Structure formats: C-alpha cells, structure tokens
matplotlib code that plots the C-alpha trace (Angstrom):
import matplotlib.pyplot as plt

x = [0.0, 1.3, 2.2, -0.5, -0.6, -0.8, -1.7, 0.3, -1.2, 1.2, 2.2, 5.5, 8.3, 10.5, 7.6, 6.2, 9.6, 10.0, 6.6, 7.3, 10.7, 9.2, 6.4, 8.8, 11.0, 8.0, 7.0, 4.3, 4.0, 3.2, 2.1, 2.3, 0.3, 0.8, -2.9, -6.4, -6.9, -3.9, -4.9, -8.4, -6.9, -4.8, -7.8, -9.9, -7.2, -6.2, -7.5, -5.2, -5.6, -5.2, -4.8, -2.4, -3.9, -2.5, -5.1, -3.7, -3.4, -3.4, -6.7, -9.2, -8.1, -7.5, -10.4, -12.8, -11.6, -12.0, -15.6, -16.3, -14.8, -16.9, -20.0, -19.1, -20.1, -17.0, -14.6, -16.3, -14.7, -11.1, -9.3, -8.0, -5.5, -5.3, -1.8, -1.9, -0.1, -3.4, -3.3, -6.4, -9.1, -11.8, -9.7, -9.3, -13.1, -13.8, -11.4, -12.8, -16.3, -15.7, -14.9, -11.1, -10.2, -7.3, -5.6, -1.8, -0.4, 2.9, 5.6, 5.4, 7.9, 8.2, 7.4, 4.2, 3.1, 3.7, 1.9, -1.1, -1.3, -1.2, -3.8, -6.2, -5.5, -6.2, -9.5, -10.5, -9.6, -7.0, -4.2, -6.1, -5.3, -2.4, -0.5, 2.6, 3.9, 6.5, 8.6, 11.1, 13.1, 12.0, 9.2, 7.4, 5.2, 2.6, 1.4, 4.8, 6.3, 9.2, 11.2, 13.4, 15.5, 15.6, 16.1, 17.7, 15.7, 16.4, 16.6, 14.5, 12.7, 8.9, 9.1, 11.4, 9.1, 6.1, 8.2, 9.1, 5.5, 4.4, 7.2, 6.5, 2.8, 3.5, 6.5, 7.9, 6.3, 8.1, 7.0, 8.1, 9.2, 5.9, 3.9, 5.9, 5.4, 1.7, 1.4, 3.8, 3.6, 0.2, -0.8, -1.5, 2.1, 4.6, 8.0, 10.7, 11.2, 14.8, 13.7, 12.7, 16.3, 17.6, 15.3, 16.1, 19.8, 19.2, 17.2, 19.8, 22.5, 20.5, 19.7, 23.3, 24.4, 22.4, 23.5, 20.2, 20.8, 19.6, 16.0, 15.4, 16.3, 16.7, 14.9, 16.7, 14.5, 11.5, 11.9, 12.3, 11.2, 11.2, 11.8, 12.8, 13.2, 16.1]
y = [0.0, 3.5, 6.0, 8.4, 11.7, 15.1, 18.4, 21.3, 24.8, 27.5, 30.7, 31.3, 29.5, 28.6, 27.2, 25.3, 23.7, 22.8, 21.1, 19.1, 18.0, 17.0, 15.0, 13.1, 12.3, 10.9, 8.6, 10.6, 11.7, 15.4, 17.9, 21.7, 24.7, 28.4, 29.5, 28.2, 28.5, 26.3, 23.9, 23.6, 22.6, 19.9, 18.7, 18.4, 16.1, 14.0, 12.7, 13.6, 11.8, 15.0, 18.8, 21.0, 24.4, 27.8, 30.2, 33.4, 32.9, 35.5, 35.8, 33.3, 32.8, 29.3, 29.4, 30.6, 27.8, 25.3, 26.5, 26.0, 22.5, 21.3, 22.3, 20.1, 16.4, 15.4, 17.0, 17.3, 14.0, 15.0, 15.7, 19.2, 20.6, 24.4, 26.0, 29.6, 32.2, 33.0, 31.6, 33.1, 30.7, 32.4, 31.9, 28.2, 27.9, 29.6, 27.4, 24.2, 25.5, 25.8, 22.1, 21.8, 18.5, 20.0, 23.3, 23.9, 27.3, 28.5, 28.0, 24.2, 21.4, 18.8, 16.1, 17.9, 18.3, 14.6, 13.5, 15.6, 14.4, 10.8, 11.4, 12.9, 10.1, 7.5, 9.2, 9.4, 5.7, 6.6, 4.6, 1.5, -1.8, -0.6, -3.4, -1.3, 1.1, 3.5, 6.0, 7.6, 4.8, 2.3, 0.1, -2.7, -5.0, -6.8, -9.1, -10.3, -10.0, -8.0, -5.1, -3.1, 0.0, 1.3, -1.7, -3.7, -6.4, -6.7, -10.2, -10.0, -12.6, -12.7, -11.1, -8.3, -7.8, -7.3, -5.0, -2.9, -2.9, -1.5, 1.1, 2.3, 2.7, 4.6, 6.8, 9.6, 8.2, 6.7, 3.3, 1.4, -2.2, -3.3, -1.4, -2.9, -6.4, -5.9, -4.4, -6.8, -10.1, -9.7, -9.6, -13.3, -14.2, -14.0, -12.8, -11.0, -7.3, -7.8, -9.8, -6.5, -5.3, -8.4, -7.8, -4.1, -4.9, -7.3, -4.7, -2.0, -4.4, -5.1, -1.4, -0.4, -2.5, 0.1, 3.1, 3.4, 2.3, 5.7, 4.9, 3.0, 5.3, 4.6, 7.0, 6.6, 5.7, 4.8, 2.8, 3.2, 5.5, 5.0, 8.2, 9.1, 12.8, 14.0]
z = [0.0, -0.9, 1.7, 2.9, 1.0, 2.6, 0.9, 2.4, 1.8, 3.0, 1.3, 3.1, 1.2, 4.2, 6.2, 3.3, 2.6, 6.2, 6.3, 3.2, 4.6, 8.0, 6.3, 4.0, 7.0, 8.9, 6.0, 4.3, 0.7, 0.2, -2.4, -1.8, -2.8, -2.1, -1.9, -1.8, -5.6, -6.3, -3.6, -5.0, -8.4, -6.8, -4.8, -7.9, -9.5, -6.5, -3.2, -0.3, 3.0, 5.0, 4.4, 6.4, 5.9, 6.9, 8.2, 6.6, 2.9, 0.1, -1.7, -0.1, 3.5, 4.8, 7.2, 4.4, 2.1, 4.9, 5.3, 1.6, 1.6, 4.5, 2.5, -0.4, 0.0, -2.1, 0.3, 3.7, 5.0, 4.2, 7.5, 7.8, 10.4, 10.6, 11.0, 12.4, 14.5, 16.1, 19.6, 21.2, 22.4, 20.3, 17.1, 18.0, 18.6, 15.3, 13.3, 14.9, 14.4, 10.7, 10.5, 11.2, 12.8, 14.7, 15.2, 15.7, 16.8, 15.3, 16.2, 16.7, 16.8, 14.1, 16.7, 17.7, 14.1, 13.2, 16.4, 15.7, 12.1, 13.1, 15.8, 13.2, 10.7, 13.4, 14.3, 10.7, 10.1, 7.5, 9.1, 10.3, 8.6, 6.5, 4.9, 4.9, 7.6, 6.2, 8.2, 6.1, 4.3, 6.9, 5.7, 7.6, 5.5, 7.7, 4.9, 3.7, 7.2, 6.0, 7.5, 5.2, 5.0, 1.5, -0.7, 2.1, 4.0, 7.7, 9.2, 12.4, 14.5, 14.8, 18.2, 17.0, 14.0, 16.4, 18.5, 15.5, 14.4, 17.7, 17.7, 14.1, 14.8, 18.1, 17.3, 19.5, 22.7, 25.7, 26.9, 30.0, 29.8, 31.4, 28.8, 26.0, 27.5, 27.6, 24.1, 22.3, 24.3, 25.9, 29.5, 29.7, 29.0, 31.9, 30.7, 32.7, 32.0, 31.1, 28.1, 26.5, 26.9, 25.1, 22.1, 22.1, 21.9, 19.0, 17.2, 17.7, 16.4, 13.3, 12.7, 13.4, 10.3, 8.3, 10.4, 12.1, 15.7, 17.0, 16.0, 19.3, 22.2, 25.9, 28.2, 31.5, 34.5, 32.3, 29.2, 25.4, 22.6, 18.9, 16.9, 13.4, 14.2, 16.5]

ax = plt.figure().add_subplot(projection="3d")
ax.plot(x, y, z, "-o")
ax.set_aspect("equal")
plt.show()
C-alpha cells in the first residue's frame, strides 16, 4: 500500500519547505500549494488523505476555504489541520467550528506536528489496517512479514518484528518495559522485563548495520522510545 498523501497549503516558502521535509522524513508523501486557488486545483485532480492548511493565505483565506470545503459532499470528509499564528481561544473555537479536525499554533515542533497528524489520521480511520507502515526509508510490510531500510531487507525474529510494528505505529512516545510487554507479548504471558532489553539490543545491532541504531532510544529511568526525528 502506498504512503499516505498530505496536501500542504502554505504561502511562506520557508515554512512550506520545512513542512514538506518533516512530512517526508515521517514517511508521508506530500504535495504543496501556495494558496487556496492552487490547492483547489490539486484537490480536484487528487484525493489527499489530509490537508495541512495555513489560516492566513493570500486571496481566499485558509479558514474561508475550509468553510467552503466542508459544505461540499465530495470534500467534507477530508481531515484538515489548521496552522496559524493565532493563539487566542476564540480563534481556535472559530477554526474548529468551521470544520477543522485540529488546530496547531505557530511556532510548533516537528514532533508535535507529526503526532497531531497521526492522531487525526487515526480518528478518521485513515491509518487502520495498512499493509505497509512507512517511516522515512524504513518500511514494515505486515502481509509479507518484512522489515526493510531502502532496498535492504532486515533479518528479524517474529518477536522483534512485532516490537518494531508497535514502535512504528507509536513513534515519539516513551513506553516502559511493562507497557511494551503488555502491548507486544500480551498480559496473559509471563516474561521477565529484562527480556525487553535483550530484544532491544538485538534490534539495535540489526539497525546499526544500516547506520540506524539511533531509532530506538533509551529514556533513563523509564523505558524506550522509537523516533525518526532528532
């Protein structure tokens, strides 16, 4: 299955380039527009899985275009996240009232942006049941039971595959050893917590052969985090 596609609508060149870069690093495909008119043309020719929409756009404002989209049966179900420098509560209420699925105030971190996008995609059902999970050049295929970096397939055990599947579907969050045991092995199975450390070490050794041992990070005093973004 192809990567999810996100339409970025932002008139500032530097911010638009940053958004596209962050999305690509997080495993999404992206297409960009500088205003609502260009975005509408793109939307008429394609079906993005989500729209990142700047509030203040030249010509038709982002919030006005959002209002129009939500009146159209063809587009009303497309998830939309508003990006804006407006931080007042009444502005957030207005944006959400026009149909936005979420609202991010500038400046924001790449991690927050990716987390918000994934949360909206989960709520809309866009990332349920994917045969492939892609984060950057790391791809996990649940049907063929393969894990690869670029065109290189990684040799992992079934347990390590399940662990990576959990990590890749829950990136940038910290999980204790107990939480990982419950999520990957199940609560009905008794396994010592240090078993997690053994599998983490094996994963890191495999990933290190491709220069990616930093993907699984130790959070001292709590557990582990999987993150593609530094």
